[in-house]
MARBABA-241841 format. One record per atom (N, C-alpha, C): residue in one letter; x, y, z. Coordinates in pm, whole numbers, plus 50000, padded with zeros to 5 digits. Example, Ala and Ser with C-alpha at 12.3 -4.5 7.8 and 13.67 -1.06 7.14 Angstrom:
REM MARBABA-241841
A513194943150780A512304955050780A513204967050780S512854977550708S513674989450714S512905000350787
END
This chain:
REM MARBABA-241841
M500854988350000M500005000050000M500895012450000Y500365023249951Y501115035649942Y501485040650081P502685046250098P503135050750231P502155060150301I501575069550230I500645078950294I499435071550352L498985061050284L497835053450333L498255043850444E499435038050431E499965029450539E500025037250669D500555049450662D500685057750782D499305061150839A498375064850754A497045069150799A496255057850864F496465045450819F495645034350868F496455023850944L497655027550985L498555018351055L497915012051178R497215019951255R496625015151380R495205009951363F494725009451240F493335005351214F493294994251108P493614981951145P493684971251044P492384968650969M491234970451034M489954968150966M489684979450867R490004991650904R489855002850811R490815001250693K491964995850721K492934993450612K492364983650510K491624973550557K490964964050465K489974971350375V489244980750434V488274988650357V488994996850251V490075003450291V490845011750198V491435003350085E491934991550116E492484982750012E491424979149909L490234975649956L489144972449863L488774984649778M488704996249841M488345008349768M489375011349658L490635009449688L491685011749587L491575001749473K491424989049507K491344978549404K490124980249314R489024984949367R487794986249290R487585000249232G488445009649271G488295023249220G487125030549283F486785027149408F485705034049477F486205047649523R485405057849496R485815071249540R484975075649659V485505085349731V484825090949847V484675105849821D483495111349850D483295125749832D483405133049966K483215146049963K483375154450082K482375151250192K481265144850156K480245141150254K480425126950306A481555120650270A481895106950311A481005096350245N480415099750131N479685089850053N480665082249965I480375069649941I481255061149861I480565058149728Y481355059149620Y480815057149485Y481675047649404C481015040449316C481665032949210C481245040149083G482145048449030G481755057248921G480775067448975E479585067748917E478545076948964E477495070049049V477685057249076V476725049449153V477165048949299E476275053749386E476605053549529E476555039049580I477555035649660I477685022149715I477345022649864S476515013549908S476105012950047S477255007750134P477545014550245P478545009350339P478224995250388V476934992150398V476524978850442V477004968150344K476884970950215K477304961150113K478824959050117I479574969950135I481034968750145I481394960950271A480714963950382A480974956950508A480724941950494R479614938450427R479304924250405R480374917350322A480824924250218A481854918450130A483144915750206L483434924050304L484674922650382L484474915550516N483224911850544N482884905450671N483254914450790L482854927050779L483114937150883L481804943550926D481864950751035D480714958651080D480614970950989R479404975050955R479204986450865R479794999250920R479865000351053R480425012351115R481895014351079V482615003451056V484025004451016V484115011250880V483235007550789V483225013550655V482845028250664I481835031350743I481385045250759I482495053750821E483145048550926E484245055850991E485425057850897T485695047950813T486795049150716T486495060150616A485305060150562A484915070550466A484925084350531Q484485085150655Q484475097950727Q485895102950749L486795094050788L488195097950807L488785103150676I488515095950568I489015100150437I488485114050402S487205116350425S486615129250389S487115140650479D487555137450601D488035147550695D489505151450676V490275143050610V491715145450593V491975149450447P492305162050422P492465166750284P493405158250197E494515153750255E495465145550177E494825132450133L494005126550219L493325114050184L492175116650087L491425127250112L490315130650023L490825133449882N491955140249871N492525143049738N492825130249661I493195119849731I493455106849667I492135100149628F491235098849725F490025091049703F488965098149619E489015111249610E488095118349521E488425115549375G489675111949347G490115110149209G490035095849158L489585086649239L489515072649193L488305070549104Y488485061249007Y487395057948915Y487575043648868P486495035848863P486605022048816P486745021548664T487265010548615T487375008748471T486974994348435A486474992448315A486084979048270A487344971048239F487454959448299F488584950448276F487994938148208I488284936348079I487604925848001I488284912348006R489284910648091R490024898148098R489094886048111G488144886548203G487244875348227G486294872348112A486054882148027A485134880447914A485874878947782A487194879947785A487984880247661A487734868247571K487724856347627K487524844247547K486174844747475N485144849247545N483804850147486N483704861047381L484634870347385L484674880947284L485584877347166G486204865647174G487084860947067G488524865847080F488924870047200F490274875147222F491114865047300E492404867447302E493334859247379E493914868047490V494264861747601V494804869047716V496224864247744I497104874047764I498474871347805I498624877347944E499034869148039E499324874048173E500784871148202L501444880948260L502844878548293L503204885148424E504224879748484E504784885548605E506234889148577S506684899448645S508074903648635S508444909948768E509664914448780E510054921748900E509154933948906P508454936149019P507414946549026P507834960648983H509074964349005H509494977948972H510444978348851A510444967548773A511294967148653A510844977648552V511784983648486V511504994148388V511474988048248G510474991648169G510414987648029G509654975047998V508994969048097V508274956448074V507154958547972V506294968247996V505164970647906V505674973847766S506674982147757S507234986047628S507774974047551E508554965747618E509154954147550E508084944447501I507124941247586I506114931347551I505194936447441T504734948747454T503824954047351T504544956047217T505824958947220T506594960147096T506684946647026I506954936147101I507024922547043I505694918946977I504594921947045I503264918746991I502954927246868A503244940146876A502954949446766A503774946046641Q505004941746658Q505844938246543Q505254926746464E504404918846527E503754907746458E502454912146392G502084924946415G500854930246355G499604926246429I499744922946557I498594918946638I498104931146716S496814933546707S496204945046775S495984941746923I496334951247006I496134949947150I494844957147187R493934950047253R492654955947294R492744962747430Q493524956947521Q493604962547655Q494904958347721V495474967547798V496654964847880V496334969748020V496434960648117V496184964148257V497364959348339S497954968648411S499094965548495S498704967648641D498824957248721D498534958548863D499584967248928D499154975649018D500074984349091D500734976149202P502064975649206P502744967549307P502534972449450D502074984849467D501774989749601D500394985749648I499574980349558I498224976049594I498124960749592Y498744954449494Y498654939949477Y499974933349518P499924923049603P501154916649648P501904909449535N501184903749439N501804897149323N501274903649196P501804915349163P501254922649048P501484915248916R500494916848828R500574910648695R500304921148589L500854918748474L500554926548355L499644917748271T498464922748239T497504915248159T497294922548028I497454915147918I497284920947785I496244912647711V495214919347662V494164912747584V494434916047438I494574905547356I494904907447215I493804901647126E493784906147001E492684902446911E492794888446851K493984882746849K494094869246792K495184861446863K495224848446834K496204839746899K497624843746861L498514841746956L499924844446933L500564833146851P501274836646746P502044826446675P503184821346764G503654809546738G504744803546816G505994812146820S506284819146710S507484827446706S507414838846807V506224844546824V506044855546920V506114850047062L505504838547081L505544832147211L506994829347252A507794824847158A509214822247185A509944835147224K509654846147155K510284859047190K509894863547330L508624861547364L508184865347498L508874856847604R508994843847577R509654834947673R511134838347688D511734843847585D513154847447590D513414860547665S512364868147692S512534880947761S513104878847901K514114886447932K514744885648064K513914892948170L512944900748126L512104908348219L510944900048275I510564889448205I509394881348243I509834869848333T509164868348448T509444857048536T508384846048526K507174849848478K506104839948462K505214844648345L504834835248259L504024838548142L502864828648132I501654833848120I500454825548105I499684830547985I499304821347895I498494824647777I497164817447793E496074824947778E494744818947788E493934822047664
END
C-alpha cells in the first residue's frame, strides 16, 4: 500500500481492509463521506458484508478520508474501469498474463513492441500496481492467437518471470 495510506491506517487494520478494497475497485469518496463506484453510490453495508466487517468500520473509514484533505485528494480522484480479461475468450480475444520484478523498467514497452511487430492488435493492457497487489501482473488482451514465434520471443525476455496464455 502507498506510504501515505499505510501511515494513515497503521493503527486501524479493519479500516485498512476497507481502503484496500476501495483502491482495488476504484471506489471514490466525496466530501460528505459517501462512497461511489463511478457515479453509483455504494452502500457501506454492502462493502461491510463483502469484507465481513461491521458497517460502522466502513462509515468511519469514509468519514476519516473525507476529513483529511490529503486522503480526500486521493480518494476523490479514483474511478473504476472495465477490465475485460474475464470476458475476453467470449469476445474472441486471447489473454496474456505475465509477472516480472514489480518495479522493473520497460516491461510494458518490451512486451507490447514484440506483439505489435507481429501486427497483432492489443485491445487492453492492465498493469497491477505493486503497492496495491502483492503479486502484480501485467494483463494484455489481444485480438488473435499468438504465433509460436512471438511466444518464443516473449519466453526469451529477461524481464518476464512467469508467462500465462489463455
